N, C-alpha and C positions, 0 to 999 in steps of 0.2 A: 358580242359577249352573250353567253348562254344565260338563260333565266336562273334566278337563285335556286328554284326547285330542281332544275336540271343539274346545276353544279352540285347541289347537295346529294342528288341521286348518284351522280358520277363518283363523288368522293366517298360517300358513306354507303352507297347502295350495296356493293359487294360484301362489306362487313355486316350490314343489316341482313342481307340474304343468308350469309353463312350463319349468323347468329340465329335467325329463324329456323334454318335447317337443323342446326344443333338442338334448338329448343324442341322442334317437332320430333326429332329422333329420340330425344330424352323423354318427352311425354309418351311417345309411342312405346319406348322401352319400358317406362314405368307401368303403363297400362297393360302391356303384354306380360310383364313380370307379375302384375297383380292377378291377371286372369290365369296365368300359369299356376300361380299359387292357389287360386280358387279351385282350379281343376285338380291340382295335386291334393288339396285338402279334401275335396269331394271323393276322390279315389281312395284316399286314406280312410275316410269314414265308411265308404262301401266295404273296404277290406276289413275295417274294424267290426262292422255288423256281421260279415261272413265269419270272422273269427269267433265272435260271441256265439253264433249258431253252432259252429263246430265244437266249441267248448261245452255247450249244453248237451249236444249229442254224446260227447265223450263222457260227461258225468253220468248221463242216463245209462250208457253202455257199461260203465264201470260198476254201477249199482246192480245192473242185471247180472254181470259176471259174478259179483259177490253172492247174490241170491242163488244163482245156479250152482256155484261151487258148494255153498252151505247145504243146499237141499240134496245134492248128489251124495255128499258125505253122510248126511243123516239117513238117507234111504238105503245106502249100500254099505256104509261103514268103511269104505275104502279111503285111506288117507290121500290118495292121488287126487281126489275131488277137492281137497282143501287148497291146492295150489292156486287155482283161479281166485278163490276167496281172499287168500293172503295178498296176492298181487293187487287185487281191487282195493283192499283196505289200505295198502301203502300208497297207491296212486291217487286215491280220492282227495286227500287233504291238499295236494299240490294243485289238482284240477280246480277245486273250489277256490283256492287262493288266487289262481289265474283269472277265474271268472269274476271274483270280486274286484280285482284290479281293472279288468276290462270294462266294468259297468260303473266305475266311479264317476264318469261324466253324466250318468243318467240316474238320478236318485231313486225314481220308482223301480227301476230294474235292480238297483242295489238292494232295496228292501226285499224284492223277490228272491234275490240271491241268498240273502240271510235266511229267509224262510226255507229255501231249498236246502241250505246247509244244515239247518235244524232238522228237517225231515230226513236228510241223508244220515245224519248222526243217529236219529231215532231208529232208522231201518237197520243200520249196522249194529245197534245195541240189541235189537230183536234177534238178528242173526247170531250175535255172540251169545245170547242167553240160551238159544237152542243148542248151540255147540257145548255150552257148559253143562246143560242137563244131560246131554248124551254122554259126556265124559264122566259125570258123577255116578251114572248107573252101571254097577259092575256086571249085571246080567246082560249078555249081549242081545238076546231076543227081546227082553223087556226094554232095553235101550232103543232098539230099532222101532218097537211099538210106540214108545214115548215120542220119538222123533217124528214118526208119521202123524201122530196126533197134533204135534206142534205145527207141522206144515199144514195140516188140514184145518187148523183153527182159523185161518184167514187173517190173522193180525198183521202179518207181514204184507199180505196183499193189499190191505187197506192203506197202509203207509205208502206202498209202492204206487198205488193209484193216485194218491195225493201228490207224490213226486212227479208223476207223469203230467198231472194237471198243471203244476207250476211250470214245468219245462215247456209245455205246449203254450201257455200264456206268454212266457218270455219269448218264445220263438215267434209268436204272432207280432209282438211289439217290434222285434228286430226285423221281421220281414217288412213291416210298414216303414221303419226307418230306412231299410235298404232301398226300397222303391223311391222314397223321397230323396235320398242322397244320390241315387243314380240319376234322377231327373236334374238335380242341381249340377252334377258333373257334366251332363250333356249340354246344359245351358251355358256353363262356364266355357266349355270348349268352343261353342258357337260364338260367344262374345270375343274370345281371344282371337279367333280366326278373322272376325269382322274388324277388330281393332288393328290387326296386322295389315289387312288390305288397305284400310283408310290411311294408316301411317305411311305405307309404301307409296300411296298415291300422292300424299302431301310432300313426301321426301323427293319424289321424282319432279314434282312441280317446282319445288324450291331449288333443286339442282339445276333445272333448266333456267330459272331466273338468275341464279348465281353465275352461270356460264355467260349469259347475255350481258350481265353487268360487268363481269371481268373483261369481256371482249370490248365493251364500250369504254372501259377505263384505260385500256392500253394506250390509246391515242393521247389521253390526258397525261398519263405517266411519261410518255415520250416527251411531251412538251415540258413537263416538270424536270426531266433529266437535262433538257437543253438549258433551262433556267439554272439548275444546280451547277452545270458546267461553267456557266457565266459567273456564278458566285464564287466558284473555286478559283477562277482566273483572277477575280478581284481580290480574293484572299491572298493569292500568291503575290499579286502586285503590292498589296499592303505590307506583307512580311518582308518583301524585297526592299521596300523604301524606308522602313523604320531604322532607328539608330542602333538599337541593341542587336547583337548577333543572334540569329535564329536558325535552328536546324530542325527539320521535320523528318520523321521516320515513319515507316509502316509498322504493322503489328509484329514484324519479325526483327525490328531494330535496324532495318536498312535505310540509308539516307534517301529521301525523296525530294528534299529542297534544302538549299544552302543559300542564305541571302548574302549580299556583298559584305556586310559587317562580319559575318561568320567566316566568309572566305578570307578576309583580311587577317583575322585572329588565328584561324587554323592553318592558313597557308595552302588550303585546298581550293580547287576551282570546280568547274562543272563535272570533272571526272570523278568527283566524290559521290555522284548520284549512283545508287545501287550498292554502295559499299557498306559493310557493317559499321555501326556507329563507333564501336571501340577502335576502329582503325582511323577514323576521321577526328574523333573527339577523345584525345588521350589526356588523362589527368592523373596527377600524383599529389601526395601530401607534401606541402612545402617544407616541413620540418623533417619528416622521416624518409621522404622520397619514395615511400611505398605506394603501390598502385591503389587508387581509390575506386570503389564501385561506381560504374557509370550510371548517371541518373536515369537515363533511358531504360536501362535494364531494370532498375528499381521500380520505375513507373509501370513497366509491362508486367512485373511480378505482383505489385501491390494494387495497381489500378487506381492510384491516388496521386495528388500533387506532391512532389518531393523537392528538396533542395539540399545541396551539400553543405557541410560545415565550412568554416573559414579555413584559410591557409591551403587552398586548392590552387594548383598551378596547371595551366594548359600547356601541353607540349605540342608545338606546331609541327607541321610536316617537315620544315627545315631545321628542327630541333630548337627553335626559339621558345622561350618560356615567358608566359604571361599570367600573373595572378588574376583569378576571376572569382566571381560568385555566379550562381546559376539557379535555375529552377526548371523542373520538367512537369508537364501536365498531360494527362491522357486525352486522346481524341477518341470519341465514342460514336458508334453507329446508332441507328434508331432503336435498337434493342438493348442499348447500354453496354455493348461489348467494346473493349479497348481495341481499336484498329490502327492506332498509331500514337505518336508522341510529339509534342512541340517542346523543344528545348531552347530556352532563352538564357543567354549569358552575356557578361560584359567585362571589359577590362577595368580592374580596380587598382591599377598601379598607383595612381595618385592617392586613393583612399588608404591603401596599405602604407604608403610613405607617411601620410598624416597619422595613422595609428602608431607606426614606429616612433614618430616624433613625440606623440603623447606618452608612449611607453618610456622613451628616453627622458622626457621631462619628469615623469613620475619617479624614475630611478634617481634622477638628480635631486628631486625634492626629498626623497628618503635619505640620500647622502647628506643633503643640506641639513635636514632635521637632526641626523645623527651627529654631524659636526657641530651644529648649534648646541645640542645637548652637551657635547663634550666641552665646548668652549664655556658654556654656562656653569657646568659642574666644576671645572677647574678652579675658578675663583671662589666657589662656594665651599670647597674643601678646607682651605686655610681659615675661612671665616668661621665654619663650624668648629674646627680644632681650637681656634682662638677663644670662642665662646666657652667651650668646656674647660679650657685652660684657665680662664678667668674664674670659673667656679671652683677650680682646684687650688687656687692660690691661697685660699683661706682668709682673704681680706674680710673683715667684719662689716664693711660698708654695704648696707642694704641696697644702695643705689647701684653699686657695681654688680651685685647679684641680679638686680632688675635689668641692667643693661645686657648681661649675659643671657638672661631669659628671653629678652626681646630679640637678640641676635639669633638665638637658637630657633625660636618660633618662625622668624622670617626666613631663615635658611630652610627650615622644613617646608614652608609654603612654596618657596622657589623650587625646591626639589620636587614637590608634588606637581607643580605646574609643568615642569620639564617631563616628568614621568607620564603625566596624562597626555601631553602633546605627542609623545612618541607612541603611547599605547593606542590612542585613537587613530593615528596614522597606520599602525600595524593591523588593527582590527578592521578598519574600513577596506584595507587592501587584502584581507584574508591571510595575513602572515603570522597570526598568533595562534598557538595551540594550547590546549588545556592539559595539565598533568593530572589526570583524573584518579581519584581514590575515594574511599568512604570518608566523608568529612562531617564532623560534628558541628551542627549549626550553633550550639552553645559556645563551642570554642571559637568559631568565626566571630560571633558577636562580642565575645570577651576581648579578642584582639582589636576589633574595630573600636570598641568603647575605650579601651586602654589608650589608643592613639588620639581619640577625640576628646577625652576628658580634660587634658591640660588647656587646649584653646577655649573650651567651654567655660572652664573655671576662670580663665583670664578675662572673660567678658561677663563674669558673674551670672552665667546662665545655669539653670538647673537641668542636669541630664539624668532623667529617670529611666531605669532599665527594668523590664518585666519579661523574663524568659520562662516559658513553661518547662517543667521538669522533663516532660516527654516530648520535647520539641523535635527530637530525632536527628536523622542523618540524611545526607544527599550524596549522590555520585557527582563529584566535581573537583575543581582546583581550589584548594583552601586559600591560597594567596589571592587569587582573583575574586573569590567571594568576599574576603576581607576587604579588598579594594572597593567592591561594589557597595557594601554596607558602609564602609568608611566615607565614600564619596557622598552618600545620602546624609550621613551625620555632618560632614563638613559643610554641605549645602545648607542644612538646617541651622548650623551655628552661624554661618555668614549672614543669613537673611533673617535672623532673629535679633531683636533689639536687646541691649544689655539688660540683664535681670529677667530675661524671658525664660520660657520653659520648653524643654524638648523631651519627648517621651518615645522610647524605643520598646516595642513589644514583639514577641515571637511566639507563635503557637503552631499547631499542626492538627490535621485530621488524617484519615487513613491514606489519602492520596497526595496531599501537598502540604508544604510548609509555608506559612505566611509571616513575613517580617514587615513591620510597619514603623515608619518614623514620622511622628506628628510634632509640629512646632507651632508656636504662637507668634510667628514672624510676620513679614510684610504681606504674605499671601500672593496669589496669582490671579491676574485678571482673566475673565472668561475668554477674551480674544487670544491670550497667550497660552492658555491651558493646553490646547491640542499640539503646541509646538515646543513644549519645554524640553523634550528629549532630542530635538533637532540640533545638529552641530552648530556651535557658535551662537546659540540663542541664550539671551540673558534677560532677566526681568527688567532691569534698569539700565537703559542705554544712554542716559544723560551724562553730561560732562561732570556733574557734581556727585555722581553716584559714589557711595562710600565703600562698596564691596568690590574686591578685585576678582580676577578669574578670567578665563578665556572662553567660557561657555561650552566646555567640552566634558565636564565632569558627569553630567546626567546622561550625555550620549554614551559615555563609557559604561555607565550603570546598565543602560538598556541593552547594549551589545553584549556585555558580559553575562547578564541574566539570560538573554536569549540563547547564548552559546551553551548554557546549562539546561536548556529545554524549558525555561520558565518565562515569566512575563513580569513587567513592572507597570504599575498604574499610579496615577496622581489625581488628587482631588483637592479643591480649595473653594471656600465660600466667598472668595473675593479679596480685594485689597484690604490689608490690615487684619485679616481674620485667620491667618496662618494657612498651613497646607499639610497634606499627608501623602507620603509616598509609600507604596506597598509593593513588596517583592513576593512573588509566588513561585516556588520551586517544587519540582516533583520529589516526593519523599521516598527514600529507600524503604523496603519492607522491614518490619520490626524485627524479623528474625535474622537480618544481616549481622554478621559478626562485627562487633564494635571493638576497634583497637583500644588497647589499654591506655588510659589517660596518663600523660606525662606530668610529673610534678612541675609546678610553676617555678620559673627561675627569676630571681630578683637581681637587679643590677647591684654590683658590689659597691660598697662605700670606699673601700680601699683595696689594695692588692690582696687577692685571696689565694695566690699561688706564688711560686718562686719567681724571682726576678729573671728576666730573659735577656739574652744578647740579641739585639734587634738592629737590622740594617734597613734604613729608609732610603729609597732611591727615587728621586723625582727631579725633573729639570726646572720645576717652578720653586724658587727658593722659599716663598711663603708657605707653600704646601709642605715642603720638606721640613722647614724649621718649626712650623706650628705643630705638626704631628710628632716630631722628635721631642719638643718641649713637653707635650702632653704625656708622652710615654715615659719621659724622665721623671715627671712629677708622679707618675704611677709606680715609680721605683725600678724601672727597667734601665739597662745599659744600652745606649743608642749611639750608633754611628750613622753617617749620611754619605750619600754620593749623588752627583748631579748628572751623570751620563752612564752609558752602558759599559765602556771599558773601565771607568772608575769603580763601578759596582763590582766587576770581576776582581779588580785589584784589591778592593776593600774586603771582599769575601775571603780571598786567598790569604790576606794578612791577618784577618781577625776571626774568621770562621764563625759567623753568627748562627743562632738557632732558628731565627725567623727573619724572612726578607719581605718587606713591603716594597713592591716593585711597580713603578709606573710603566705603561706600555710605550708611550711616545717619547723616546729618549734620543738625544743627539748621539751620533757616533755608532750606535747599535740599539736596535729596538728592544723593548722588554721581552718580546717573544724569543729573540735570539739569545739574550742573557739567560733566560730560563732554560733553554735547550742546552746551553753550554754548562750551566750549573749542574743540570741533571746528568751530564756526561762525566762529571767529576765524582770519583768514589766517595770523597769526604762530604759531598753535598747531597747524597741520596736520601738522607733522613731529614734534611732541612725543609722547613715549611715555607713554601713560596706562596705569597699572597699578591694577586694582581689588584692594583688600585688604579682605576681608569675612569674616564668620563664616558666610555662606551659601555652600555649595559644590556644589549639585546642578547637573545638566546644564542644567536650565531657567534657573537663575541665571546660568550661563556664557553661554547664548544671549542672555539679557537684557543682560548687560554688553557683549557683542559688538555688539548692535544699538545700544547707546548710544554706541559709539565707542571702547570700551576696547581696547587691544592685548593685554593679558594679564589673566587672572583668577587671583588667589592666595587660597586659603582660609587663614584664621587657624588656628593660629599659623604664620606664614610661616617657612620655613627660611631663615636669613640667607644661607646659601650660594647659594640660588636667587635671592635679592635681588641679591647681588653678581654672579651670572652675568648677570642682566638688565642691570646697569649696565656690565659689561665686554663685552657683546655675545656671550657664549658660549652663550646660550639658543637661538640660531637653529639 
């Protein structure tokens, strides 16, 4: 075995050599670039000095041209001599500006340029005065004589000599700078050359070292390839022996391995090697029978682990079908590129059968709950009718009125339990939908309080309501919101001792509405507090507990509030110290149009409309007779029937205005009776009311399709029946 140092050199040596080579080249390039920049800068400064010298000569030449042109004109009087003067006057400002710009890097030279500019301006002024004197003298000979005297005065010569002195001084400075910068330029060039030679030598040495290290590493790589081949063989053996079906593909989606489990499910053998995965692994959606994207294709496209949704069926080579679940994972090389895919799948026939069994059990459970509700509501209907009939008999005995009140309250409790049981089943299975509209929270609370006040008063409990005037509106289902608030009030009433206090408040800010129900009841222990909204959870589980219920009311509250985009919270200081439930709902903006409020309707004390001809059809004699008696006491003319054919015969004989029709009738269902009645011309304006123990939305849709005008779930509120007959339900 080679020494650690040798192994390190063999494994890391080429990379280190390449890294050193790259570093050397980079350093050499940086130094060369630096030197080249130095040379370029030096050359630029040399050029700069030359340009300053040229500009100085140009300024001096321009002033000479101006002086020569002025003198020629003064001595000869010929206008042609003025042309060089004028050109010099126009050219000089630009030249001085260029000279100032060129000497900005050298403050002493800038000062000299300013003096030179001042002297040049003075010289031009002298020349201009001479021309002005010549022009003002009308006598030609005297003008020429005056001009000669001006020229011979020597004033212009003195200024010109000063200008030459400034120029010569600036030229000496620039010549000194020029020699200095030329020396720097030559030194930079020599340094750049030397750096290039040194970098080249280092690069050649590192290249030689790299070649030697790569050559030495070839043998080690060959040995590593042999080890890798052995590992691949072990990998192949492992995949072949596992229980799940495995297919391996290359980077183009062609099969490279198919283990025995995969061969069994796909019905392909060794001849699958090299074929496209879509040909070997064919899958469709179980329900739509549509082609599903192959997971291998998706892995190759996305480069990530993927899995198909449920209800995927594998079509075997012999057209056999097997439900499967699967997952695909990419195979990556050392650089992270996807070079293949491992597809793992399994037969889930047994699991699918178990899922179908669960689904069937769930369906049967829903059917059982619906049937249970129907069977519970049927006996409740005559009980409620009998209770209201007792109240209408006019007997002055207070005990009889008390009995009627007890029956009515207990029927309401039973009805609520049935409704809650069905609602929680529908909500947990996602089968309930909200009929959304702009809903007034004040109206919601008013309805909930109206229903809760009688049971609170029966327990001598004080129900205090405090609703802010600007509590606002929400986007929601009014009936479901009334149900949520009502359940909180019902819970508070049940768990508050007689004579206790319940307070309902409602307020709002810009974003949400807050409804709180606070009671002085039994309170909630710290251990139970996190679970009060769980299904079938109740505070008192002992046999002697005094409050009824199934433990689903608060679960309904939470689910209904969450369906409205809100949340519900609970707090309690402990046993015997009461509790507080808080609903928070998103508030609609204040500028949302508010529907006009409808006037409140009060239950009538007696018949407020004309007496109606009413036909009551039900196969339960107690239901039929109790509803018929109640309606007769309200002043209506009532006939009855106990089956479908009898209902048709009674209608043809008597032609009632309103028909209260049960759906589950012997001989002919209520749906068929409704359809036959609607087919009769004389029954087109008759009001058909379905009275049934089934109350889901699907049941209501079915009765509407059969021709019913109204759907009432048992036990029917007699006040609602009277409202239908008097026309106040519209």
